[in-house]
N, C-alpha and C positions, 0 to 999 in steps of 0.2 A: 117921563111920562107922569101925569098927576094922579092922585089917590082916587080911586073909584068910590063913589058914595051913591047909596040908594035912599031916596027920600031924606037925604041929609045925614044918614047913618053909615058908619064903616061896617061892613060885615063882619062878623065874627066867626073865626075859624073853628070847626068842631073836630074832635077826635073820638073814635070808638074804643070802648074799653075792652080789653082782651077777654076772651071767653074762658070760663074755668077749664082746666085741663085734667083729664081722667088719669088716673095712674095705670102703670102697666100690670099685667097679671102676676100674681105671686108665683113663685118658682119652686121646682123640686118638691111637689106635694106627695106626702107618703103617709101610708097607714100601717099600723101594727096592732096586733092583739094586746091588751094590756091587762085584761081580767074578763071574768064571765060576762058574756054580752056587752064588753066595753072595748072600744077601739081608741088608740090613740092616733090622732091626725096631727101632721107637722109640716111645715113649709117654710120657705124663704121669703124675705120681704121683695116686693117688686123692685126692679133695677131702677124703675122710673117711677116716683111717687106721685108724679102730676105736679101741679102748682103749689100744693099745700101738703101738710103731713098726713099719713095714713090715720084714719079715724078709728076704723074697725075693719075687721075680716069677717066674712059670712061663709061658713062650711055647710055644703049640701050633700046629703047622702043619695045615692042611687043603688036600687029602687027604694021607694018609700017617701022621698023627700024630706026626711028629717034634717032641720036647719038649726044651727047654732051660730051665735055671734061671740066674738072675742076681740080683745085688743092686742092679743099676743099672737105669736106664731106656732102655738101648740093648744091643742084642746083635746078632751075626751069625750066621746060620743057614747051614751048608754042607750041600749036598745030595749023597748019593750015590744020590737017586732019579732017575728020568728027568726031563729038563726038562719043564717045564709050567707051569700057572697055579696059583698058591697063594693062600691068605688065611691070616691068623694072628689068634688070640685071646690075651690076655694076662689072668692073674689075679694077684692080689697076696694074700700070705700074711703077717700080722702076727706079733709075738712071742708073742702067745696061741695061736698056730696055727690062727688062724681065717682062712679062705679067702674071697676076695670073689666075687661073682657076675662072670662073665665079661663084658666090655664088648662092644659091636658088633664084629664082625671087622675087620680093617684092609682097606685096597684091595687088590684082586686085583693080584698081580704075577707076571709071567713069569721064571722061574729059566732062563737062558741059560747055555749052555756054549761054548767056543771051537768053530769050525767045524774039520772034518777038513782034511786036506791035499788040494790039488788032485792030480790023477792025469794021466797021459798028456801030460806036457810033451813038446813036439816043437820042435826048433829047425830052420832052414833057411837057406840063403844066399839072399837076395833081391836080385837084380841085382848081386851083388859089393860093394856099398856098405853093406848092411843086413843084420842078423840078425834073422828074423821068428820069433816064438814064439807057440805056441798051447797051450792045456791043456784039460782036463776039470774042470768044477766039482766040488768036493768031494761025497762022498757024503752028508755030514751038515753042515748049516749051523749046528749047535749050538743051534737053536730060534729063530734070527732069520735073515732072509734076507741072503745075501752081498751086501755093498755095494760093495766094492772088493777090488782085489787089490794085493800088493806084489812087485815083482820084484828079488831080489838077483842081480847079475852081477859077474863079475870076468875079468880077462885074464890068462893064464898064472899063475893062483893069485896075484896080485897084490892090491892093494887092493880090497875089495868095495865096490860101488855099490849103493845102495837107491833104487828108484822106487817111490813111493808114489802111491796114489790112482788106480790103473788102473780105470776102470769096470768093473763086471760086466756080464755080457751076451755080448759076442763072445769073450770070453777070448784076447785077442790084445795083442801088445806087439812094437814094432819098435825095435831099437837101430840108430842111424845110427852108423856107424864113423867118418864124416868128422867128427863133433862130440865124439867121445870124447877125454879128456885123456890118452891112452896114447901111448906112443912108437910111431912106425911100425916096421914089421919085415916081414920076408917072410911069416911066418905066426904067427899068435897063435891059442891055444886060449881059447876064451871058455867060462865055466861059467855055468849060469843055474839058478836055484832060485825057486819061486813059492809064495805063501802067500796065504790068503784072509782077508778082515776082514768080519766080519758087522755088522749094523746097531746091535747093541750095542756096537760098536768094539772087540770081541775078536778078536785075531789068532790063527790057528790055526798048526800046525807048517807048515814048509816041505816041499815037495815033494822028492824024491829028485833029486839034481843030475844034469844033463844038460849034456854039452859038445859043441862044434862047433869046428873048425879053420877060420880064414878068413885070407886074405892081405889085408894093409892096402890099401885102394883106391888107384890111382894118382891124382896131384894133380888131373889133368884132369876127374876124375869128381866132385869135391867143390866 
């Protein structure tokens, strides 16, 4: 057969360019608490990046819609929102600017803050050889129940001593003066402050300091 011509010209064959291809979704999206009101989000790269390399990932929190972009596979999200339970979705966008479908959301995770300071710290002389202290639980536990308290005390503004792990509940602590490593004297002024630690192991600010003056107990009472 002869060659077909149209108006004396041989027709030119045309081919269509392939359409850019989106990546698959990121895999294994996980979230964990990493600090006060701060969550660490991690995920794996898509098994299929599409037709080009991954350009960035976009992390979206629910509820609230807080969004963050990153080129890695981990990121921290810090919240100005109230403490609460969040999940996260992550999408991948490649160099062709094609976005993946979102994967299943992450595990639910509670954003927790530090507790507030205890209030109403009160000191009293207990039988001359002990300082008894009590206080009121903080108004806010930061989103996780208060687990323990820590007391900081000093005598005559000398070295501070920290007592950790005081159980929550009764909000009580007694300092036995007979066992303190302080020099004896006629009178010493003791200063106490107390802070709450919640179940996320976040310590809140200390209460306002409270002082009491005590005479060192005589030897026959110790």
